[in-house]
N, C-alpha and C positions, 0 to 999 in steps of 0.2 A: 423240450418234448426229446427224451431220450434217442440214443440210435434204435433202440428195439422198435420202437413207438413211430421213427422215421421208417423201419422197412416193412414193420403191419403198413401201414397207411400205407405203400407204394406198389404192394402185393394186392391191396382191396379195391385199385382205383386202377390198375394196370389188368387187374381180372378184366373188369367191368368194360375200360374201353378195349380190350381184347373180345371181349363176347360183341362188342356191338360193332366194333370195326369188322369181326368175320362174320356177321349177317349178312352186310355190303358184298360179301363173296359168294356168300354160300348160296345163297338163291338163285343168282347168278343159273348156279349149273342144273338148277331143279326147274327152272322156267318151262322148259319143252317138257316134262313131266305133268306141269301143273296144268295144258292148256283142256283135255278132255276131262278130268277131272270140274274142275272150274267152268265147262261149257263156253268156252269162251276161243280167239284163236292169237296168231302171234303177235296181231299189235295191241287186241286187249290184254296180253298177259305182261305186257311191257309196262303197263299201270302198275303191276305192283312194287317196280323198282321206283317208277315217276314218283308217287304218291309217299312214297318212303323219303326221298330228296326233298320233296316239296315241303310236306309235315318237318322236316328240319331245316332245312334253311330258312324258313318263316317265324321259326321259333326262336332262330339266335338273338334280332335286333332286342328282344324282350331277356335276355340273358339278363342282362345287369340289374333291371328291374327284379325279376323272380329274387335273384340272388341278396339282394338290399332287404326282401324282405322275410326270405325264411334261412340265408344263411348256405354257404356252400357244402356240408355235410349233410342238410337235407334233401339240396337241389339233386346232390346224389343221389342220397335212399330212394327219392321218389322218382328220380330217371330210371335206377335199375329196378324197380317195382313194376313202375308200368313198361320197362321193356318187357319185363319176365311175362305181365299179365296178358301183353300182345304178343308177345312167340306163343304162350298156350290158343288165343282164339283164332289166331296163322294157322296152326295146326288143325281145327274144328273146322273151319271154315266151309261153307257149303258153294260158296257163289263167288264169282269173281269182285260183286261191290261188298261184300263182307269182307273180301283179304284186303281191297285198297284201305276201305276204314280202320282194320285193325293193323294195319301195315301202317297207315298214320300216325297211329301211337306210337309206333316203333318207332317212328322217324323223329317224331316230336322229342320220344322218351329219349333216342340217341343222342339228338342236341344236349340236353342236362348232363347227360354224361360226360360227353366227352371237353365238355368247357369244363366243370366242375373238376375232372376228374386232374387239368392239366394246372388249373388254380390249385389246387390240394397242395398238387407238389410242390409249384411255387411259392406255395405262403410257407411249406414246411420245410426246405430244403432254400439254406440261402444263395448257395451258386445254380442261377441258373439254368449254366450247360447242362449240369450232372442231371439239373431235373428232366430238363426234355430228352436228355439220353437216354433215364430209366423209363420215361414214356414211353420213346423209338422203341424202346426194348421188347416189350408188349406189342404194340400196336405194329409193329414191324413184321410181325411174322405173322398178325390175320390174314392178309391177302391172300398168301401163299398158301395158309393151312386151309382156308375156303373151300378150293377147287378139290382137295383132296379127301376132307371130311364130308363135301358136297357130296362130291361122288360116290363116294361109299355108302354114305345113307342111303342117299337117293336109287342108289343100283338094288340094297339090302334089303331094305324095310320098308321106303317110301318115302314120297318128298314131305310127308308131315312130320319127318323127323326131322329134317333139318331147324323147324322148327321149337319141336318137343327138348330139343337136346339143351336150348337155351334154360329149357324150366327148371332141373334142378341145379345146377350151377348160378343160375340169378337167385334163387329162396337162398341158397346159403350165402351167395353175396351179399344180398340187402339184409342179413341177420349179422354177418359179420361189420357189416357198416353201421348198424345202429349201435352195437355194442364196443365197435373199437373205434370206432372214426370220431376225433375229437371235432366241438365245435366251432369250426371258424366260419369267417367272415373277413370280407375285404375291409370294414369300417364304412364303405358310402352309404349317404343315406338318401335314397331316392322314394318321395311321397305320393308322384305318377309318372305316366309315359304319355306321351303323346300319340293319341290313338290316330288323327290324320295321317301324322308320318308315317305309322305302323299298315296302314293300308293303302297306303302309296308304294312304299319300301314292299310290301307282300306281294298285292298285284302285280311289279316289275318283274319281280323275283318267280311268281307264278307263272306266267307269261315268257320267262328266258327260258327257265327246267322243260315247260312245255315243248317250245320252239327247238332246243339242241335234244331235245327227245325224240321228237315226231317229222324235223325237219328233212331228215332222210326218205319219208315216207312219202310225206309232201310234192318234196320239190324244193330244193332251198331255193330257189329263182322264179322259179313256174309257177308258184303256187301261191293263190292272192293271202290265202290263209295264213301263211308263211309272214309275205310283207306286212300284213294288220299283227300278227303276234308279235315280230321284232319292233315294231314301232310303238304299239302299247309299254312293251316294256323300257324302250327307250324315255319315251314321254312320261310314265309315272315315275321312275327312277329322277328322273328332272324334278318332277314334282315335288318327288321327297326331298330333295335336295335343297331346292328352296325354302320348304315345308320347316326345314331343321334350321336351317341359314337365318331365319328371320323369326322362329321361334323361341321363346325364354324359357319353355319345357323342352327339351333336345332329347329326341328317340336314341340316337347314338353321338357322340360328343365329337364332331368332326374335326376339331381342334388339331388333335391328336395326327392329322394330316400333313401337315405343318411343320412337323417334326421328319425329317429329313434321314433319320434312320429308318422310321418306320415306314417311310414312304420306299426306301432300299427294299425290304423287305416285303412289302406289299407287293411290287413287280415281279421280285423275286419268284413268291409265292405263286402270281398270278402266269406267269409267261414259263418260267423255269417245272415251278412242280408240275402244274395246271395245266398247261401246252403239251408241254414236253413228257415229262416224269409219269402223270397220270396216264398219257397214251399208252408209253411203256406197259405200264402194270395194266391197261384194257390189249394192247395186242399180243404178248406172250402167250397169255394161255391158251389164245385163239390160232400164233403160229404154230402148235406144237397139237393141238387138237383138229383142226383145221386142215390146216397142211401136212403135217406130218401124221396125221388119223392115229393118234394118241390120246387113249379114254383120258377123262377128267381126271379120275384119279390117281392114273400114272404120272401124267401133266406135272398136278400137284405135286408129286414125289419129287420130279427134276428139279421143279422151282423152290425147292424147300432150302438148298444149299444158299439159294440169293435172298432170300428171305431172312435165313439164318446171317450171314454176311450182315445185311440191311441191320439187322437186331444189334450186331454184335459193335459195330463199327458207329450208330447208331450215339452207346455207352461212350466209344473213344471219343465220338467228335465231342460231346458233350464237358468231357475230362479236358479235353484240348483248348476247346471255347472260352473255361472259367479258366484256364493257366496262361494260354496265350492272347493272342488278337483273334474275337472269333470272326474277323474281317480275312483274315489270314486262312481258318479254316474251311469259311466259305468257300474262297479261290482255290484251293486244296480240291476241295470235292468237287465244284464246277469242272475242274481242268480232271482229275480223274474220270467223271461220268463223262465229258466230250472225248477225251482219248480212247473210252473204251466202247462209247456210241461208234466213233468214225474206224476203229481197227477191227473190231470183232461183231457187231449187230450190222453194220452194212454189207454183211460175208452172208449172213445169214439165211439157209437157202435150205431145201428141201432134203439135200444130201449132207449138211451140216449133221455129224454125229451128235448122240444125245448128251454123251458124256464128253465132248467136248462144249458145249454149250452150256454145261453145268458150271464147269469150272470157269468159263469166261464171263457168264451171268454173275458170276460169284464177286469178280471183281469190278464189274459194273455196280453191286449192292455194297461196296466200299463206297465208292462217290455218294451213294445214293444215302447210304445211313452218317458218312457225315456231314452232309447235307442238312437235315432238319435243324439240329442243336443251336448250329452260331445263325441261321436264319430270325430265329425265335430270342436269341440272345439282342442279336441286333437291334431286333423288334422292339424290346422291352426297355432297352438303353432312354432313360432319361423319362420313361414310362411307367416305372412301378410303382406308382400309386393310381395308376390306369391299367393295370394288369388284365383285369376282365374284358375292359373293355378291347384292348389288344388280340386277349386268346380269342374273344368272339370275332373278330371282324376276320383274321386270320383265318378261322374256322369257316367263315362265310364264303370271302376268295377262294379255301379247300374244292369246299361245293361246286363255284361256280368256275372256275380256272379246269376243276377236274371233269365239270359238263360239258366244256367247253374242248377242253384234248380228245373226251371219249368222243366226240361227237366228232370232231374233226379228223380221230384216227378212222374211225368208221366211213365216213364221205373218202378219204385218202383211199383206204381196201376198198371200197366197191368201186369208185371211179377209174382206178388205175389196175385194178384188175380186169373190166373192160377193155379198157383201150393198150392194154397190152396183149391179150388173147386177139383185137382185131389186127394188131402189129407184128407178133410174130410168126415169124416164116418158117418152113421147114429148114431152110440154114441154119435159120437161129436153133430149133429145140434139137433135129435129128439134120444130118448131112443128106443134101437134096437127091443124091443118085441112090442112099443106100436105104431111103424114104421111102421111092420108087421100086427098088428092089423087094423092102417088105412088105409095101400094098400087091404088089405081084405076083409075091409068092405063095406056094401051097401050102405051109405052114398053118396056118389058120384062115378061116373062112375070112370073106371079106370084111361081116360087121364088126369079126371082133378084130381085125387088123386098124380098121377106122375107130373102132373106138379105144383101143390102144394108144395111137396117134393123136387123138384128140384130148384124150388122160394128161399126157404128156404136154401139151400146149396148156391144157388149163391148169397146172401142177405149176407150169414155168410163169404162167401169169400171175397168180397169187402170191409164187416167190418172189418176184421181183417188184410187186404192191407191198410188200412189207417190207423190202429194202427200201423203198418208196417214201413210207413211211417213216423208217429208223431216221433216214437225211431228214425230212421234215423236221423230227425231233433236235436234231442239231441245231437245223434255221433258227428253232422259237428258243433254245437254250441261248444261241448267239445274240438272239433279240434283246433275251432277259438282261446278258450280259452290257449290251447297251446303256439298256438304262441305269445299273447299276454303275457303270464307269462312268454316265452323265452326274448320276448324283453323288458320286465322290469327288469327282473336277468342282461342281459347284460348293460343296461340304468346304472343299479348300479356297475356294477363291471366297 
């Protein structure tokens, strides 16, 4: 394949991946505007997100079987086509039940797009770090562009536009894929899949995603439905593992977990990416929108340098992973990430100027960008012939780890805001004497004076809750480093 063909392939799959990832963030902005037209409430509208996640995660275990039957090109084309159709019918939905079904179609298509896009890049580029860097270039811009694009479309056109915007891009990308992508296959021959194992892992995944999406509403430890759902997820996952271990016809080749390099990447994805980085991705828009009261469109513009930094250094990280040791690049990435978290984000509060936040987040983006390529290169080390299953499992753990990270971030923000609100005194927020003078002054009416003080305490509480969350992101990263360290020492021994 010529360099020109490689570039064309990279552009086509990057556009597809960008569109799929963009949809996961662009919808979040429009959810409040969708409640009334779809005749639902705040809890019901969350199923627009949950159904998407469930469909995508459940289809992932079947990816290897699908690819063996139709090949990477056809899998990508079908994924883009389904995603485009799903986007259109989501835009014309008239009820909550309709959009849940149509979002499930989008979610299933996203699984096909994401895995096939990465697999195509890894197939056409000999250097895996470069391939992941190119993929990260497009994938990293989407999360920050989502609030910007979604905020503008929702405000000026309507919530339907966040789905319709995918249609022309999807149609063009589908035709480009059909005519210009080469027919690529991994070469693995699979006659059938283990239906029993698929049912077990699907039930476990669905129960876990529903739990993580609704645990805050139900009460993590105070609700029977929470305990039952958690129990079901654990039991069915154990049943799946037993089923696959003792079956000749395995759904997923679990032997790759015996490869220490893959195990290291697995835990890095789960703890550092899922628990820590996804919590950051989730919290930053909330920080600017809820705490600093900046609208979604402007929040997206503030986060744009952060996204560009991730994208650019993803390419740098890919090149370094090919030329140097990917473990060294990973160490540098995690070090930069931890330093910027500790030095900058732990000091983010209501009074942080937005321009200061922008350049500090750009430095955080350096660590994030450098992180992704070496982790994937490490995961694929010695498992090149099992590339597709490695990508599939990493994507699955990205979903699950990210769901954990988002759920934990939500819980920390809610509980710590309440905690700080109950414990903040006028001494902490206002000097006691000044507070008394303010309350007894004649400058404003008493209700207004009390409302100002109340708002001050509310802002201080939320501000400190964000700092608590960023602290826990450091802890989760350190836990991930602990697993990485254990893996390296065991390999040396």
